[in-house]
C-alpha positions as CSV (number, residue, x, y, z in Angstrom):
1,M,146.7,133.9,134.0
2,K,143.5,134.8,132.7
3,A,142.4,139.1,133.8
4,W,140.2,141.8,132.8
5,T,140.9,145.3,131.2
6,D,138.6,148.6,129.7
7,Y,142.3,149.3,128.5
8,P,141.9,151.7,125.2
9,F,143.7,149.8,122.8
10,T,143.7,152.0,119.4
11,W,145.0,148.9,117.2
12,L,141.1,147.6,118.0
13,G,140.0,150.3,117.4
14,D,139.1,152.2,120.6
15,T,140.2,156.1,121.6
16,A,142.7,156.6,123.6
17,G,140.8,158.7,126.5
18,K,137.4,157.3,125.8
19,E,136.3,154.2,127.5
20,A,136.8,150.8,126.3
21,Q,135.3,147.8,126.4
22,I,135.7,145.6,128.8
23,R,138.2,142.7,127.6
24,E,138.8,139.3,128.6
25,I,143.4,139.1,128.8
26,K,145.7,136.7,129.9
27,V,148.2,138.4,132.0
28,I,152.1,136.7,130.9
29,S,154.8,138.4,132.9
30,Y,154.7,141.4,135.6
31,D,158.4,143.2,135.2
32,D,158.8,143.6,139.2
33,D,157.5,146.9,138.5
34,K,154.4,148.7,137.3
35,Y,153.8,147.0,133.8
36,C,152.3,143.6,132.0
37,R,152.8,141.5,129.1
38,I,149.8,140.6,128.2
39,E,147.9,139.0,125.3
40,V,144.2,140.4,124.0
41,C,142.3,139.7,121.0
42,G,144.7,137.3,120.2
43,R,148.4,139.5,120.0
44,E,150.8,140.9,122.5
45,D,150.7,144.4,124.4
46,E,152.1,145.9,128.0
47,I,150.5,148.6,130.4
48,K,150.2,148.6,133.6
49,S,149.2,146.6,136.3
50,G,146.2,149.7,137.8
51,Y,144.7,148.6,134.4
52,I,144.4,144.3,135.2
53,Y,141.6,143.3,136.9
54,Q,140.5,140.4,138.9
55,S,136.7,140.0,138.2
56,E,134.7,141.3,134.5
57,G,134.4,144.9,135.3
58,R,136.2,148.7,135.3
59,F,137.8,150.3,137.7
60,G,136.9,151.1,141.1
61,E,134.3,148.9,140.7
62,V,136.1,145.1,140.6
63,P,139.0,145.0,142.4
64,I,142.6,145.3,140.8
65,I,145.4,142.7,140.5
66,T,147.8,142.4,143.6
67,Q,151.0,142.4,143.5
68,E,151.0,139.4,145.1
69,Q,149.4,137.7,142.6
70,L,151.5,139.3,139.8
71,K,155.2,138.1,141.6
72,L,154.5,134.7,140.9
73,L,154.6,136.1,137.0
74,V,158.2,137.8,138.3
75,G,160.6,135.6,136.2
76,K,158.8,134.7,133.4
């Protein structure tokens, strides 16, 4: 599932706690609680679903991905 995040990835050179660039990501799976496995810049990582957005933008500016959308990924 295509989505976006502005979550800081230190392994990409971002600084934890500082504003990071907005990146397109692929949501691979959802743990049916709050964490998602994602692919960003060709590498997999795990972040909280609240940092995953339906469109390009920042937290509070664009809607986060919904539980209904994430439920489609459970078990994948």
